[in-house]
C-alpha positions in Angstrom: 18.0 17.3 5.5 15.0 17.2 7.9 11.5 16.9 6.5 9.1 19.6 7.6 6.6 18.0 10.0 3.6 19.4 8.0 4.7 17.6 4.9 5.4 14.4 6.7 2.0 14.4 8.5 0.4 15.6 5.2 1.6 12.4 3.6 0.2 10.3 6.4 -3.1 12.2 6.3 -3.6 12.0 2.6 -2.7 8.3 2.5 -5.1 7.6 5.3 -7.9 9.3 3.3 -7.0 7.4 0.2 -6.7 4.1 2.0 -10.4 3.5 2.4 -11.3 3.7 -1.3 -8.1 1.8 -2.2 -9.1 -1.1 0.1 -12.6 -1.2 -1.5 -11.0 -1.2 -5.0 -8.7 -4.0 -4.1 -11.6 -6.0 -2.7 -13.5 -5.6 -6.0 -10.6 -6.4 -8.2 -9.9 -9.6 -6.2 -12.8 -11.4 -7.9 -11.7 -10.3 -11.4 -7.9 -10.8 -11.2 -7.2 -13.0 -8.2 -4.7 -12.7 -5.4 -1.6 -13.6 -7.4 -1.9 -10.8 -10.0 -2.9 -8.1 -7.5 -0.1 -9.1 -5.1 2.5 -9.1 -7.9 1.3 -5.7 -9.0 1.7 -4.4 -5.4 5.2 -5.8 -5.2 6.3 -4.2 -8.5 4.8 -0.9 -7.3 6.6 -1.4 -3.9 9.9 -2.0 -5.8 9.5 1.2 -7.7 8.8 3.1 -4.5 11.9 1.6 -2.9 14.0 2.7 -5.9 12.7 6.2 -5.9 12.8 6.6 -2.0 16.6 7.3 -2.2 16.1 10.1 -4.7 13.2 11.7 -2.9 15.2 12.3 0.3 16.2 15.7 -0.8 12.8 16.9 -2.0 10.2 17.2 0.8 7.2 16.9 -1.6 8.6 13.8 -3.3 9.3 12.3 0.1 5.6 12.9 1.1 4.4 11.2 -2.1 6.8 8.3 -1.4 5.4 7.9 2.1 1.9 8.1 0.8 2.4 5.3 -1.8 4.4 3.2 0.6 1.4 3.3 3.0 -1.0 2.4 0.2 1.1 -0.7 -0.6 1.0 -1.7 3.1 -2.8 -1.2 3.2 -3.1 -3.4 0.1 -1.1 -6.2 1.7 -3.3 -6.0 4.9 -6.4 -6.0 2.7 -5.4 -9.1 0.7 -3.9 -11.5 3.3 -6.9 -12.3 5.6 -9.0 -13.5 2.7 -6.0 -15.4 1.1 -5.3 -17.2 4.4 -8.9 -18.1 4.9 -9.2 -19.4 1.3 -6.1 -21.4 1.7 -6.5 -22.9 5.1 -10.3 -22.7 5.6 -12.3 -21.0 8.3 -11.1 -23.3 11.1 -7.4 -22.8 10.6 -7.3 -19.5 8.7 -8.8 -17.3 11.4 
């Protein structure tokens, strides 16, 4: 079952538009909840995405949503790790 290119690119496009506010949101919640809680939440969400990915392969729209959420998790990881590495190892070794 091939996914229609418009649906696949729609998933990429929508997730790209949502990525900017999502990164800002994660940056704001870092101060309130800390790295550990946010990262654990991202990993639980990633596990749910992984479980549902197999079932979404036959439905193009569900597949698009799965791609979109998967990219959001990756954006969240790339948002969290530079600050976590800098806080752990300092400016000299963390950059």
